Backbone as JSON Lines, residues from 0, in Angstrom:
{"i":0,"aa":"M","n":[-5.77,85.29,-53.3],"ca":[-4.86,84.81,-54.33],"c":[-5.68,84.62,-55.62]}
{"i":1,"aa":"K","n":[-5.36,85.39,-56.63],"ca":[-6.07,85.32,-57.9],"c":[-5.48,84.21,-58.76]}
{"i":2,"aa":"K","n":[-6.35,83.55,-59.5],"ca":[-5.89,82.51,-60.42],"c":[-5.09,83.16,-61.54]}
{"i":3,"aa":"N","n":[-3.98,82.5,-61.93],"ca":[-3.2,83.02,-63.05],"c":[-2.76,81.89,-63.99]}
{"i":4,"aa":"M","n":[-3.48,80.77,-63.92],"ca":[-3.16,79.63,-64.79],"c":[-4.41,79.17,-65.54]}
{"i":5,"aa":"S","n":[-4.25,78.91,-66.83],"ca":[-5.36,78.39,-67.62],"c":[-5.49,76.88,-67.4]}
{"i":6,"aa":"N","n":[-6.6,76.33,-67.87],"ca":[-6.8,74.88,-67.74],"c":[-5.77,74.11,-68.54]}
{"i":7,"aa":"L","n":[-5.4,74.62,-69.71],"ca":[-4.38,73.95,-70.52],"c":[-3.05,73.91,-69.78]}
{"i":8,"aa":"D","n":[-2.69,75.01,-69.16],"ca":[-1.46,75.09,-68.38],"c":[-1.48,74.07,-67.24]}
{"i":9,"aa":"R","n":[-2.63,73.96,-66.57],"ca":[-2.77,73.01,-65.47],"c":[-2.62,71.56,-65.96]}
{"i":10,"aa":"V","n":[-3.24,71.24,-67.09],"ca":[-3.16,69.88,-67.64],"c":[-1.72,69.54,-68.03]}
{"i":11,"aa":"I","n":[-1.04,70.48,-68.66],"ca":[0.35,70.25,-69.06],"c":[1.22,69.99,-67.84]}
{"i":12,"aa":"R","n":[1.01,70.74,-66.76],"ca":[1.79,70.53,-65.54],"c":[1.52,69.16,-64.92]}
{"i":13,"aa":"I","n":[0.26,68.73,-64.94],"ca":[-0.08,67.4,-64.39],"c":[0.57,66.31,-65.23]}
{"i":14,"aa":"I","n":[0.55,66.46,-66.54],"ca":[1.18,65.46,-67.42],"c":[2.68,65.41,-67.17]}
{"i":15,"aa":"L","n":[3.32,66.57,-67.06],"ca":[4.76,66.6,-66.77],"c":[5.08,65.96,-65.42]}
{"i":16,"aa":"A","n":[4.26,66.24,-64.42],"ca":[4.46,65.65,-63.1],"c":[4.35,64.13,-63.16]}
{"i":17,"aa":"T","n":[3.4,63.64,-63.96],"ca":[3.24,62.2,-64.13],"c":[4.45,61.58,-64.82]}
{"i":18,"aa":"V","n":[4.95,62.25,-65.84],"ca":[6.14,61.76,-66.55],"c":[7.35,61.75,-65.61]}
{"i":19,"aa":"F","n":[7.52,62.82,-64.83],"ca":[8.64,62.88,-63.89],"c":[8.56,61.75,-62.87]}
{"i":20,"aa":"A","n":[7.35,61.5,-62.34],"ca":[7.17,60.42,-61.37],"c":[7.48,59.07,-62.01]}
{"i":21,"aa":"Y","n":[7.01,58.86,-63.23],"ca":[7.28,57.6,-63.91],"c":[8.79,57.4,-64.12]}
{"i":22,"aa":"L","n":[9.47,58.44,-64.57],"ca":[10.91,58.33,-64.81],"c":[11.66,58.0,-63.52]}
{"i":23,"aa":"Y","n":[11.23,58.58,-62.41],"ca":[11.91,58.32,-61.14],"c":[11.59,56.92,-60.61]}
{"i":24,"aa":"F","n":[10.32,56.58,-60.56],"ca":[9.92,55.31,-59.94],"c":[10.21,54.11,-60.82]}
{"i":25,"aa":"S","n":[10.43,54.31,-62.11],"ca":[10.82,53.2,-62.98],"c":[12.33,52.98,-62.96]}
{"i":26,"aa":"G","n":[13.05,53.91,-62.34],"ca":[14.5,53.78,-62.24],"c":[15.25,54.35,-63.43]}
{"i":27,"aa":"T","n":[14.54,55.0,-64.33],"ca":[15.18,55.59,-65.5],"c":[16.09,56.75,-65.09]}
{"i":28,"aa":"V","n":[15.58,57.59,-64.18],"ca":[16.36,58.72,-63.67],"c":[16.53,58.5,-62.18]}
{"i":29,"aa":"T","n":[17.78,58.49,-61.72],"ca":[18.04,58.22,-60.31],"c":[18.92,59.32,-59.72]}
{"i":30,"aa":"G","n":[19.18,59.19,-58.46],"ca":[20.07,60.12,-57.78],"c":[19.45,61.49,-57.57]}
{"i":31,"aa":"I","n":[20.31,62.47,-57.5],"ca":[19.88,63.84,-57.24],"c":[18.93,64.35,-58.31]}
{"i":32,"aa":"L","n":[19.21,64.06,-59.57],"ca":[18.34,64.5,-60.66],"c":[16.94,63.9,-60.5]}
{"i":33,"aa":"G","n":[16.87,62.65,-60.14],"ca":[15.58,62.01,-59.94],"c":[14.79,62.64,-58.82]}
{"i":34,"aa":"I","n":[15.46,62.94,-57.73],"ca":[14.8,63.59,-56.59],"c":[14.33,64.99,-56.98]}
{"i":35,"aa":"L","n":[15.16,65.72,-57.71],"ca":[14.76,67.05,-58.17],"c":[13.53,67.0,-59.07]}
{"i":36,"aa":"L","n":[13.46,65.99,-59.93],"ca":[12.3,65.85,-60.81],"c":[11.04,65.55,-60.0]}
{"i":37,"aa":"V","n":[11.15,64.72,-58.97],"ca":[9.99,64.4,-58.13],"c":[9.53,65.65,-57.38]}
{"i":38,"aa":"V","n":[10.47,66.42,-56.86],"ca":[10.1,67.66,-56.15],"c":[9.45,68.64,-57.11]}
{"i":39,"aa":"L","n":[10.02,68.8,-58.3],"ca":[9.43,69.69,-59.3],"c":[8.03,69.21,-59.7]}
{"i":40,"aa":"G","n":[7.87,67.91,-59.84],"ca":[6.56,67.35,-60.15],"c":[5.55,67.64,-59.05]}
{"i":41,"aa":"A","n":[5.98,67.54,-57.8],"ca":[5.09,67.85,-56.67],"c":[4.69,69.32,-56.69]}
{"i":42,"aa":"I","n":[5.62,70.19,-57.01],"ca":[5.31,71.62,-57.12],"c":[4.32,71.85,-58.26]}
{"i":43,"aa":"F","n":[4.51,71.17,-59.38],"ca":[3.58,71.29,-60.51],"c":[2.17,70.87,-60.11]}
{"i":44,"aa":"V","n":[2.06,69.76,-59.38],"ca":[0.74,69.28,-58.95],"c":[0.1,70.29,-58.0]}
{"i":45,"aa":"L","n":[0.86,70.79,-57.04],"ca":[0.33,71.75,-56.08],"c":[-0.15,73.02,-56.77]}
{"i":46,"aa":"T","n":[0.66,73.57,-57.66],"ca":[0.26,74.8,-58.35],"c":[-0.93,74.55,-59.27]}
{"i":47,"aa":"S","n":[-1.03,73.35,-59.83],"ca":[-2.17,73.02,-60.68],"c":[-3.45,72.95,-59.87]}
{"i":48,"aa":"L","n":[-3.38,72.41,-58.66],"ca":[-4.57,72.28,-57.83],"c":[-5.11,73.63,-57.38]}
{"i":49,"aa":"V","n":[-4.24,74.59,-57.14],"ca":[-4.69,75.91,-56.68],"c":[-4.79,76.92,-57.81]}
{"i":50,"aa":"S","n":[-4.39,76.55,-59.01],"ca":[-4.44,77.42,-60.2],"c":[-3.66,78.72,-60.02]}
{"i":51,"aa":"F","n":[-2.58,78.64,-59.28],"ca":[-1.77,79.82,-59.02],"c":[-0.31,79.45,-59.05]}
{"i":52,"aa":"C","n":[0.47,80.21,-59.83],"ca":[1.91,80.0,-59.91],"c":[2.62,81.26,-59.4]}
{"i":53,"aa":"P","n":[3.38,81.14,-58.31],"ca":[4.08,82.31,-57.77],"c":[5.06,82.95,-58.77]}
{"i":54,"aa":"L","n":[5.71,82.14,-59.58],"ca":[6.64,82.7,-60.56],"c":[5.91,83.53,-61.61]}
{"i":55,"aa":"Y","n":[4.72,83.1,-62.0],"ca":[3.93,83.89,-62.93],"c":[3.64,85.26,-62.33]}
{"i":56,"aa":"R","n":[3.32,85.28,-61.05],"ca":[3.02,86.54,-60.36],"c":[4.23,87.46,-60.36]}
{"i":57,"aa":"I","n":[5.41,86.91,-60.07],"ca":[6.63,87.7,-60.03],"c":[6.92,88.33,-61.39]}
{"i":58,"aa":"F","n":[6.75,87.56,-62.46],"ca":[7.06,88.05,-63.8],"c":[5.87,88.71,-64.5]}
{"i":59,"aa":"G","n":[4.73,88.79,-63.83],"ca":[3.56,89.45,-64.4],"c":[2.89,88.67,-65.52]}
{"i":60,"aa":"I","n":[3.0,87.35,-65.48],"ca":[2.42,86.49,-66.51],"c":[1.09,85.94,-66.02]}
{"i":61,"aa":"S","n":[0.12,85.81,-66.91],"ca":[-1.14,85.16,-66.58],"c":[-1.62,84.42,-67.82]}
{"i":62,"aa":"T","n":[-1.85,83.12,-67.69],"ca":[-2.38,82.35,-68.8],"c":[-3.87,82.12,-68.62]}
{"i":63,"aa":"C","n":[-4.43,82.65,-67.55],"ca":[-5.85,82.52,-67.25],"c":[-6.63,83.42,-68.2]}
{"i":64,"aa":"S","n":[-7.67,82.87,-68.82],"ca":[-8.41,83.65,-69.81],"c":[-9.56,84.45,-69.21]}
{"i":65,"aa":"T","n":[-9.85,84.27,-67.92],"ca":[-10.93,85.03,-67.31],"c":[-10.47,86.45,-67.02]}
{"i":66,"aa":"K","n":[-11.41,87.38,-67.05],"ca":[-11.07,88.76,-66.76],"c":[-10.77,88.91,-65.29]}
{"i":67,"aa":"Q","n":[-9.71,89.64,-65.01],"ca":[-9.31,89.88,-63.63],"c":[-9.64,91.32,-63.28]}
{"i":68,"aa":"E","n":[-10.26,91.51,-62.13],"ca":[-10.57,92.86,-61.69],"c":[-9.36,93.5,-61.05]}
{"i":69,"aa":"A","n":[-9.2,94.8,-61.31],"ca":[-8.03,95.5,-60.79],"c":[-8.21,95.9,-59.35]}
């Protein structure tokens, strides 16, 4: 699995995941929307840890600045 996420992309995802968790656990966003935000935040954290986004692969996007061998 080749990396396709830059460090900036990873940091942005972690920040968004933190915001989503705060909104849910503070009670600002509740119900189905709150649960969806927590799940999305968990996906953001997971993809940030492995530096790979499956959707980027499907659409042929790469924000990683390192050269990739063919």
